C-alpha positions in Angstrom: 101.2 172.2 51.6 99.2 170.9 54.9 97.4 168.4 53.1 101.2 166.4 51.5 102.2 166.9 54.9 99.4 165.0 56.8 99.9 162.4 53.6 104.0 161.6 54.5 102.9 161.2 58.3 100.0 158.8 57.6 101.9 156.7 55.0 105.0 156.6 57.6 102.4 155.9 60.3 101.2 153.0 58.0 104.8 151.6 57.0 106.1 151.9 61.0 103.2 149.8 62.4 103.4 147.1 59.3 106.8 146.7 60.8 105.3 146.5 64.2 103.1 144.2 63.7 105.3 141.5 61.3 108.3 141.8 63.7 108.3 138.5 64.8 108.1 136.5 61.0 110.4 139.2 59.9 113.4 138.8 62.6 112.8 135.3 61.9 112.8 135.2 58.5 116.1 137.9 58.8 117.4 135.3 61.2 117.1 131.9 58.8 118.7 134.5 56.2 121.1 135.5 58.0 122.2 131.7 58.6 122.4 130.9 55.1 124.6 133.7 54.7 126.7 132.5 57.0 126.4 128.5 55.8 127.1 129.8 51.9 130.5 131.6 53.3 131.7 128.2 55.6 131.2 126.4 52.2 132.8 129.0 50.3 135.7 128.2 52.8 136.0 125.1 52.6 135.0 124.7 48.6 138.7 127.1 48.4 140.4 124.9 50.9 139.6 122.1 48.7 140.1 124.5 45.1 144.0 124.6 46.7 144.2 120.7 47.9 143.2 120.1 44.3 145.9 121.9 42.6 148.6 120.8 45.1 147.4 117.1 43.9 147.5 118.3 40.0 151.1 119.6 40.6 151.9 116.0 42.3 149.6 114.2 39.2 152.1 116.0 36.8 155.1 115.3 38.2 154.0 111.6 38.5 152.4 111.0 35.0 156.1 112.3 33.4 158.0 109.8 35.8 155.5 106.8 34.2 155.8 108.1 31.1 159.7 108.3 30.8 159.6 104.4 33.2 157.3 103.4 29.6 159.3 104.9 27.5 162.6 102.7 28.9 160.5 99.7 29.4 159.2 100.1 25.3 163.2 100.3 24.5 164.6 98.1 26.6 161.5 95.2 25.5 162.7 95.8 21.9 166.4 95.3 22.4 165.2 91.9 24.5 162.7 91.3 21.3 165.9 92.0 19.2 168.4 89.4 21.0 165.3 86.8 21.3 164.7 87.5 17.4 168.7 87.4 16.4 169.1 83.8 18.9 166.1 82.1 17.4 167.4 82.4 14.3 171.0 81.8 14.8 169.4 78.4 16.2 167.0 78.2 13.5 170.4 77.8 10.9 172.1 75.8 13.1 168.8 73.2 12.9 168.7 73.6 9.0 
């Protein structure tokens, strides 16, 4: 029983010594990790904001697309009607010139 207690005491003391011995590098690494974590969280919030903006713009873009599609259909119908009128006039002029 005493040997086991001595073993655990020695192990604890060794670990404590190593932690104290390497405290500056461990502290520096902890600080670097904290800075990286803070940077990642900041970037994540920026990305979330950008996603919200993109989704808002997507709605506006869909509205513009619908409007453009409607105007393209109207233009096509008007163009077809104008072409038909031109063809009718052209064929009447051709007949009168013959």
